[in-house]
VOGU-549763 format. One record per residue: residue number from 1; x, y, z of N, C-alpha, C in turn. Coordinates in Angstrom, 2 decimals. Atoms other than C-alpha are relative to their C-alpha. Layout:
BEGIN
+-----+---------+---------+---------+---------+---------+---------+---------+---------+---------+
: num :     n.u :     n.v :     n.w :    ca.u :    ca.v :    ca.w :     c.u :     c.v :     c.w :
+-----+---------+---------+---------+---------+---------+---------+---------+---------+---------+
: NUM :       X :       Y :       Z :       X :       Y :       Z :       X :       Y :       Z :
...
+-----+---------+---------+---------+---------+---------+---------+---------+---------+---------+
% end
This chain:
BEGIN
+-----+---------+---------+---------+---------+---------+---------+---------+---------+---------+
: num :     n.u :     n.v :     n.w :    ca.u :    ca.v :    ca.w :     c.u :     c.v :     c.w :
+-----+---------+---------+---------+---------+---------+---------+---------+---------+---------+
:   1 :    1.40 :    0.10 :    1.49 :    5.00 :   13.16 :   22.29 :    1.39 :   -1.02 :   -0.50 :
:   2 :   -0.75 :    0.15 :    0.49 :    8.07 :   12.32 :   20.37 :    0.78 :   -1.47 :    0.67 :
:   3 :   -0.21 :    1.00 :   -0.65 :    9.49 :    9.53 :   22.89 :   -0.70 :   -0.86 :   -0.13 :
:   4 :    1.14 :    1.19 :    0.54 :    6.47 :    8.08 :   22.62 :   -0.48 :   -1.10 :   -0.75 :
:   5 :    0.16 :    0.36 :    0.88 :    5.70 :    7.81 :   19.28 :    1.45 :   -1.12 :   -0.15 :
:   6 :   -1.71 :    1.19 :    0.67 :    9.44 :    6.10 :   18.69 :   -0.13 :   -0.81 :    0.75 :
:   7 :    0.26 :    1.41 :   -1.08 :    8.86 :    3.56 :   21.99 :   -1.19 :   -0.80 :   -0.67 :
:   8 :    1.09 :    0.83 :    1.05 :    5.35 :    2.48 :   19.78 :    1.01 :   -0.40 :   -1.12 :
:   9 :   -0.68 :    0.41 :    0.68 :    7.13 :    2.11 :   16.71 :    0.92 :   -1.01 :   -0.36 :
:  10 :   -0.89 :    1.15 :    0.14 :   10.09 :    0.06 :   17.59 :   -0.90 :   -1.23 :    0.94 :
:  11 :    0.76 :    1.01 :   -0.96 :    7.73 :   -2.19 :   20.09 :   -0.56 :   -0.89 :   -1.24 :
:  12 :    0.49 :    0.80 :    0.98 :    6.03 :   -3.09 :   16.94 :    1.00 :   -0.41 :   -1.25 :
:  13 :   -1.00 :    0.28 :    0.77 :    8.65 :   -3.34 :   14.90 :    0.38 :   -1.73 :    0.12 :
:  14 :   -0.51 :    1.15 :   -0.92 :   10.15 :   -5.80 :   17.32 :   -1.02 :   -1.26 :   -0.27 :
:  15 :    0.90 :    1.14 :    0.10 :    7.01 :   -7.86 :   17.48 :   -0.45 :   -0.47 :   -1.46 :
:  16 :    0.40 :    0.66 :    1.02 :    5.98 :   -7.72 :   13.81 :    1.36 :   -0.74 :   -0.44 :
:  17 :   -0.82 :    1.29 :    0.04 :    9.97 :   -9.45 :   14.09 :    0.02 :   -0.96 :   -0.05 :
:  18 :    0.12 :    1.07 :   -0.56 :    9.32 :  -11.59 :   16.17 :   -0.77 :   -1.37 :   -0.92 :
:  19 :    1.44 :    0.94 :    0.84 :    5.67 :  -12.95 :   13.57 :    0.82 :   -0.21 :   -0.78 :
:  20 :   -0.96 :    0.16 :    1.37 :    8.84 :  -13.02 :   10.51 :   -1.08 :    1.03 :   -0.91 :
:  21 :    0.41 :   -1.38 :    1.61 :    7.09 :   -9.67 :    9.09 :    0.92 :    1.28 :    0.32 :
:  22 :   -0.85 :   -1.39 :   -0.25 :    9.25 :   -7.33 :    8.09 :   -0.35 :    1.49 :   -0.30 :
:  23 :    0.33 :   -1.81 :    0.54 :    9.02 :   -3.27 :    7.94 :    0.52 :   -0.02 :   -1.25 :
:  24 :    0.53 :   -0.53 :    1.80 :    7.56 :   -1.78 :    4.98 :    1.07 :    0.89 :   -0.05 :
:  25 :   -0.22 :   -1.28 :    0.52 :    9.50 :    1.02 :    3.14 :    1.65 :   -0.14 :    0.60 :
:  26 :   -1.08 :    0.13 :    0.42 :   13.16 :    1.98 :    3.13 :    1.00 :   -0.66 :    1.36 :
:  27 :   -0.66 :    0.25 :   -1.06 :   14.11 :    0.67 :    6.57 :    0.18 :   -1.54 :   -0.79 :
:  28 :    0.18 :    1.81 :    0.37 :   13.78 :   -2.83 :    4.91 :    0.51 :    0.22 :   -1.56 :
:  29 :   -0.30 :   -0.26 :    1.40 :   15.14 :   -1.40 :    1.57 :    1.40 :   -1.18 :   -0.63 :
:  30 :   -0.77 :    1.41 :   -0.06 :   18.58 :   -3.72 :    1.96 :    0.02 :   -1.22 :   -0.12 :
:  31 :    0.97 :    1.48 :    0.00 :   16.86 :   -6.84 :    2.76 :   -0.86 :   -0.21 :   -0.60 :
:  32 :    1.28 :    0.51 :    0.82 :   13.92 :   -6.95 :    1.21 :   -0.08 :    0.35 :   -1.36 :
:  33 :   -0.30 :   -1.01 :    1.20 :   14.76 :   -5.04 :   -2.05 :   -0.29 :   -1.36 :   -0.84 :
:  34 :    0.24 :    0.91 :    0.98 :   12.93 :   -7.13 :   -4.83 :    1.43 :   -0.73 :   -1.04 :
:  35 :   -1.10 :    0.59 :    1.04 :   15.53 :   -9.35 :   -6.89 :   -0.11 :    0.76 :   -1.60 :
:  36 :    0.02 :   -0.49 :    0.90 :   16.56 :   -7.64 :   -9.90 :   -0.93 :   -1.22 :   -1.51 :
:  37 :    0.93 :    0.35 :    0.71 :   14.03 :   -8.49 :  -12.99 :    1.02 :    0.21 :   -1.55 :
:  38 :   -1.27 :    0.02 :    0.96 :   15.92 :   -9.11 :  -16.23 :   -0.88 :    0.17 :   -1.23 :
:  39 :    1.21 :   -0.34 :    1.35 :   13.60 :   -7.95 :  -19.69 :    0.32 :   -1.23 :   -0.82 :
:  40 :   -0.23 :    1.11 :    1.49 :   15.46 :  -11.04 :  -22.06 :   -0.92 :   -0.71 :    1.21 :
:  41 :    0.16 :    1.34 :   -1.27 :   14.91 :  -13.79 :  -18.92 :   -1.78 :    0.45 :    0.33 :
:  42 :    1.30 :    0.01 :   -0.27 :   11.61 :  -12.38 :  -17.49 :   -1.55 :    0.89 :   -0.89 :
:  43 :    1.61 :   -0.92 :    0.46 :    9.50 :   -9.60 :  -18.95 :   -0.50 :   -0.63 :   -1.44 :
:  44 :    0.16 :    0.78 :    1.29 :    9.86 :  -11.13 :  -22.83 :   -0.42 :   -0.61 :    0.08 :
:  45 :    0.72 :    1.07 :    0.00 :    8.37 :  -14.86 :  -22.47 :   -0.82 :    0.85 :    0.38 :
:  46 :    1.87 :   -0.33 :   -0.63 :    5.27 :  -12.81 :  -20.63 :   -0.32 :    0.70 :   -1.30 :
:  47 :    0.92 :   -0.83 :    1.46 :    5.25 :  -10.50 :  -24.07 :    0.00 :   -1.05 :   -0.84 :
:  48 :   -0.26 :    0.27 :    1.01 :    5.86 :  -13.29 :  -26.08 :   -0.86 :   -0.97 :    0.26 :
:  49 :    1.07 :    1.08 :    0.03 :    3.17 :  -15.58 :  -24.48 :   -1.19 :    1.00 :   -0.49 :
:  50 :    1.47 :   -0.48 :   -0.03 :    0.13 :  -12.95 :  -24.34 :    0.53 :    1.26 :   -0.54 :
:  51 :   -0.37 :   -0.87 :    0.58 :    1.39 :  -10.48 :  -26.32 :    0.52 :    0.84 :   -1.59 :
:  52 :   -0.71 :   -0.33 :    1.51 :    3.24 :  -10.43 :  -29.48 :   -0.79 :   -0.84 :   -1.07 :
:  53 :    1.13 :    0.57 :    1.02 :    0.71 :  -12.33 :  -31.47 :   -0.60 :    1.03 :   -0.24 :
:  54 :    1.08 :   -0.88 :    0.79 :   -1.23 :   -9.04 :  -31.94 :    1.20 :    0.90 :   -0.26 :
:  55 :   -0.52 :   -1.50 :   -0.28 :    1.59 :   -6.49 :  -30.85 :    1.33 :   -0.36 :   -1.17 :
:  56 :   -1.79 :    0.61 :    1.02 :    4.41 :   -7.92 :  -34.21 :   -0.07 :    0.98 :   -0.90 :
:  57 :    0.49 :   -1.08 :    1.17 :    4.98 :   -5.77 :  -37.20 :   -0.06 :   -1.15 :   -1.07 :
:  58 :    0.85 :   -0.94 :    0.60 :    3.99 :   -5.52 :  -39.73 :   -1.12 :   -0.38 :    0.37 :
:  59 :    1.37 :    0.27 :   -0.20 :    0.70 :   -7.05 :  -39.25 :   -0.98 :   -0.45 :    1.20 :
:  60 :    0.72 :   -0.28 :   -0.84 :   -0.21 :   -7.70 :  -36.32 :   -1.24 :    0.62 :    0.20 :
:  61 :    1.08 :   -0.81 :   -0.09 :   -3.36 :   -6.17 :  -35.46 :    0.11 :    1.45 :    1.14 :
:  62 :    0.21 :   -0.92 :   -0.53 :   -2.58 :   -4.33 :  -32.62 :    1.44 :    1.16 :   -0.38 :
:  63 :   -1.16 :   -0.50 :    0.64 :    0.93 :   -3.28 :  -34.06 :   -0.41 :    1.29 :   -0.85 :
:  64 :    0.57 :   -0.74 :    0.61 :   -1.16 :   -1.85 :  -36.67 :   -1.05 :    1.25 :    0.27 :
:  65 :    0.24 :   -0.62 :   -0.37 :   -3.12 :   -0.30 :  -34.90 :    0.35 :    1.33 :    1.42 :
:  66 :   -0.64 :   -0.42 :   -1.32 :   -1.28 :    1.38 :  -32.06 :    1.93 :    0.39 :   -0.45 :
:  67 :   -1.24 :    0.14 :    0.62 :    2.44 :    0.38 :  -33.78 :    1.10 :   -0.14 :    0.99 :
:  68 :   -0.69 :    0.56 :   -1.14 :    3.45 :   -0.81 :  -30.52 :    0.51 :   -1.28 :   -0.50 :
:  69 :   -0.57 :    1.90 :   -0.07 :    5.86 :   -3.66 :  -30.99 :    0.61 :   -0.78 :    1.24 :
:  70 :   -0.16 :    0.44 :   -1.06 :    5.95 :   -5.85 :  -28.06 :    1.27 :   -1.45 :   -0.37 :
:  71 :   -0.71 :    1.54 :    0.00 :    8.55 :   -8.53 :  -29.50 :    1.97 :    0.36 :    0.19 :
:  72 :   -1.84 :   -0.60 :   -0.21 :   12.11 :   -6.37 :  -28.67 :    0.08 :    1.08 :    0.61 :
:  73 :   -0.18 :   -1.39 :   -0.70 :   13.28 :   -4.28 :  -26.26 :   -0.18 :    1.39 :   -0.55 :
:  74 :    0.54 :   -1.30 :    0.65 :   13.18 :   -1.33 :  -28.68 :   -0.94 :    0.31 :   -0.22 :
:  75 :    1.12 :    0.34 :   -0.04 :   10.43 :   -2.11 :  -29.36 :   -1.15 :    0.79 :    1.14 :
:  76 :    0.27 :    0.30 :   -0.50 :    8.87 :   -2.09 :  -26.60 :   -0.04 :    1.71 :    0.98 :
:  77 :   -0.55 :   -1.00 :   -0.43 :   11.07 :    1.14 :  -25.30 :   -0.77 :    1.61 :   -1.12 :
:  78 :    0.56 :   -1.40 :    0.62 :   10.00 :    3.18 :  -28.63 :   -1.59 :    0.20 :   -0.03 :
:  79 :    0.77 :   -0.79 :    0.11 :    6.64 :    3.25 :  -27.61 :   -1.39 :   -0.37 :   -1.35 :
:  80 :    0.75 :    0.30 :    0.66 :    3.22 :    3.60 :  -29.56 :    0.21 :    1.28 :   -1.28 :
:  81 :   -0.11 :   -1.13 :    1.17 :    2.48 :    6.28 :  -32.63 :   -0.65 :    1.25 :    0.94 :
:  82 :    1.00 :   -1.14 :   -1.19 :    0.05 :    8.05 :  -29.53 :    1.29 :    0.16 :    1.49 :
:  83 :   -1.26 :   -0.39 :   -1.22 :    3.75 :    7.97 :  -27.16 :    0.64 :   -0.84 :    0.93 :
:  84 :   -0.75 :    1.67 :   -0.94 :    5.80 :    5.83 :  -24.64 :   -0.85 :   -0.31 :    0.79 :
:  85 :    0.59 :    0.97 :   -0.83 :    4.55 :    3.33 :  -23.06 :    0.60 :   -0.69 :    1.34 :
:  86 :   -0.73 :    0.63 :   -1.16 :    6.99 :    2.65 :  -20.33 :    0.86 :    1.48 :    0.81 :
:  87 :   -0.49 :   -0.90 :   -0.69 :    8.17 :    5.46 :  -18.20 :    1.44 :   -0.87 :    1.12 :
:  88 :   -0.29 :    0.92 :   -1.03 :   11.33 :    3.59 :  -16.50 :    0.54 :    0.94 :    1.51 :
:  89 :    0.06 :   -0.37 :   -1.28 :   11.19 :    4.04 :  -12.88 :   -1.06 :    0.06 :    0.69 :
:  90 :    1.35 :   -0.53 :   -0.85 :    7.82 :    4.84 :  -12.41 :   -1.10 :   -0.87 :   -1.02 :
:  91 :    1.04 :    0.57 :    0.47 :    5.81 :    2.05 :  -13.17 :   -2.03 :   -0.32 :   -0.15 :
:  92 :    1.55 :   -0.08 :   -0.43 :    2.12 :    3.29 :  -11.72 :   -0.14 :    1.00 :   -0.81 :
:  93 :    0.55 :   -1.25 :    0.51 :    2.13 :    6.32 :  -13.70 :    0.29 :   -0.53 :   -2.02 :
:  94 :   -0.53 :    0.28 :    1.60 :    3.76 :    4.11 :  -17.56 :   -1.47 :   -0.53 :   -0.43 :
:  95 :    1.27 :    0.65 :    0.42 :    0.91 :    3.40 :  -20.05 :   -0.49 :   -1.14 :   -0.33 :
:  96 :    0.31 :    1.53 :    0.43 :    1.43 :   -0.08 :  -20.40 :   -0.59 :   -0.74 :    1.68 :
:  97 :    0.19 :    0.54 :   -0.99 :    1.16 :   -0.54 :  -16.63 :   -1.77 :    0.07 :    0.24 :
:  98 :    1.30 :   -0.53 :    0.25 :   -2.22 :    1.16 :  -16.77 :   -0.79 :   -0.38 :   -1.03 :
:  99 :    0.61 :    0.99 :    1.48 :   -3.17 :   -0.90 :  -20.33 :   -0.46 :   -1.05 :    1.29 :
: 100 :   -0.23 :    1.05 :   -0.77 :   -2.50 :   -3.93 :  -18.07 :   -0.76 :   -0.43 :    1.20 :
: 101 :    0.55 :   -0.24 :   -0.61 :   -4.02 :   -3.06 :  -15.43 :   -1.42 :    0.21 :    0.50 :
: 102 :    1.51 :   -0.22 :    0.24 :   -7.09 :   -2.52 :  -16.34 :   -0.67 :    1.75 :    0.78 :
: 103 :    0.79 :   -1.14 :   -0.64 :   -7.14 :    0.98 :  -15.22 :   -0.28 :    1.52 :   -1.07 :
: 104 :    0.51 :   -0.78 :    1.57 :   -8.23 :    2.51 :  -18.75 :   -1.39 :   -0.62 :   -0.11 :
: 105 :    1.41 :   -0.21 :    0.96 :  -11.64 :    2.57 :  -20.53 :   -0.02 :   -1.48 :   -0.47 :
: 106 :    0.07 :    0.72 :    0.34 :  -12.65 :   -1.02 :  -21.49 :    1.05 :   -0.72 :   -1.37 :
: 107 :    0.22 :   -0.29 :    1.25 :  -12.32 :   -0.64 :  -24.88 :    1.93 :    0.33 :   -0.61 :
: 108 :   -0.87 :    0.12 :    0.49 :   -8.78 :   -0.52 :  -24.80 :    1.27 :   -0.39 :    1.37 :
: 109 :   -0.46 :    0.65 :   -1.07 :   -7.55 :   -2.66 :  -21.67 :    0.38 :   -1.29 :   -0.84 :
: 110 :   -0.51 :    1.38 :    1.35 :   -4.86 :   -5.77 :  -23.20 :    0.39 :   -0.62 :    1.61 :
: 111 :    0.30 :    1.01 :    1.09 :   -4.76 :   -8.37 :  -23.42 :   -1.33 :    0.79 :   -0.80 :
: 112 :    1.61 :   -0.50 :    0.64 :   -7.69 :   -6.90 :  -26.11 :   -0.84 :   -1.41 :    0.06 :
: 113 :    0.86 :    0.98 :   -0.17 :  -10.91 :   -8.89 :  -25.03 :    0.40 :   -1.11 :    0.35 :
: 114 :   -0.58 :    0.76 :   -0.33 :   -8.68 :  -11.30 :  -23.76 :   -0.07 :   -0.06 :    1.82 :
: 115 :   -0.01 :   -0.18 :   -0.99 :   -8.54 :  -12.33 :  -19.88 :    1.27 :    0.68 :    0.61 :
: 116 :   -1.55 :   -0.74 :   -0.40 :   -6.14 :  -10.20 :  -17.76 :    1.15 :   -0.44 :    0.51 :
: 117 :   -1.30 :    0.66 :    0.29 :   -2.99 :  -11.18 :  -17.39 :    0.67 :    0.01 :    1.89 :
: 118 :   -0.14 :    0.84 :   -1.18 :   -2.18 :  -12.77 :  -14.19 :    0.98 :    1.33 :    0.86 :
: 119 :   -0.55 :   -0.93 :   -0.65 :   -0.99 :  -11.02 :  -11.01 :    1.50 :    0.29 :    0.52 :
: 120 :   -1.67 :   -0.17 :    0.17 :    2.65 :  -12.53 :  -11.10 :    0.48 :    0.66 :   -1.12 :
: 121 :   -0.61 :   -0.70 :    1.11 :    3.01 :  -11.53 :  -14.47 :    0.53 :    1.85 :    0.05 :
: 122 :   -0.03 :   -1.54 :   -0.57 :    2.04 :   -7.86 :  -13.73 :    0.83 :    0.60 :    0.30 :
: 123 :   -0.68 :   -0.41 :   -1.17 :    4.02 :   -7.89 :  -10.98 :    1.48 :    0.39 :   -0.58 :
: 124 :   -1.30 :   -0.38 :    0.45 :    7.40 :   -8.69 :  -13.12 :    0.27 :    1.23 :   -0.53 :
: 125 :   -0.59 :   -0.28 :    1.14 :    6.68 :   -6.79 :  -15.91 :    0.15 :    1.84 :    1.17 :
: 126 :    0.46 :   -0.85 :   -0.36 :    5.69 :   -3.97 :  -12.96 :    1.40 :    0.72 :    0.62 :
: 127 :   -1.44 :   -0.40 :   -0.15 :    8.98 :   -4.23 :  -11.38 :    1.26 :    0.30 :   -1.10 :
: 128 :   -1.34 :   -0.09 :    1.47 :   11.15 :   -4.43 :  -14.48 :   -0.05 :    1.53 :   -0.15 :
: 129 :   -0.09 :   -1.42 :    0.79 :   10.13 :   -0.92 :  -15.38 :   -0.24 :    0.94 :    1.70 :
: 130 :   -0.52 :   -0.18 :   -1.24 :   10.53 :   -0.14 :  -11.48 :    1.48 :    0.60 :    0.20 :
: 131 :   -2.01 :    0.58 :    0.15 :   14.18 :   -1.23 :  -11.54 :    0.47 :    0.16 :   -1.49 :
: 132 :   -0.60 :   -1.01 :    1.28 :   14.61 :    1.47 :  -14.59 :    0.12 :   -0.66 :   -1.08 :
: 133 :    0.11 :    1.20 :    1.68 :   13.33 :   -1.01 :  -17.56 :    1.14 :   -0.15 :   -0.49 :
: 134 :   -0.93 :    0.24 :    0.59 :   16.46 :   -1.76 :  -18.28 :   -0.35 :   -1.13 :   -0.91 :
: 135 :   -0.38 :    0.65 :    1.32 :   17.60 :   -3.88 :  -21.52 :    1.01 :   -1.32 :    0.36 :
: 136 :   -0.96 :    1.17 :   -0.66 :   19.38 :   -6.87 :  -19.64 :   -0.77 :   -1.11 :    0.54 :
+-----+---------+---------+---------+---------+---------+---------+---------+---------+---------+
% end
């Protein structure tokens, strides 16, 4: 049974490769890993365009409500008066991604009362968190 499973797996992998499909998971980790995402070059510009208008001290509405400062790395990592926003290495359980992916009640989805961030912007932030949320 195990030999048949391995043969099927190898056949599926080689067929996928012939169509340009890369195998998923750790087998492709070396060649298919996401490019490093920089906070300064990739994430901070997203925050500046979509978030900093409300989440900047001292008078931004979002800052007054939560104390979340999205104008600097230190502010992002400090989190809110309610707790951390980013769990380095764990994007799916980070509150920031829960808010941006709209996996929370409509009253607290971000950006508040606006259109959801695009998939590309959310993917960039998610990748940065998954890569350890480094100050780079």
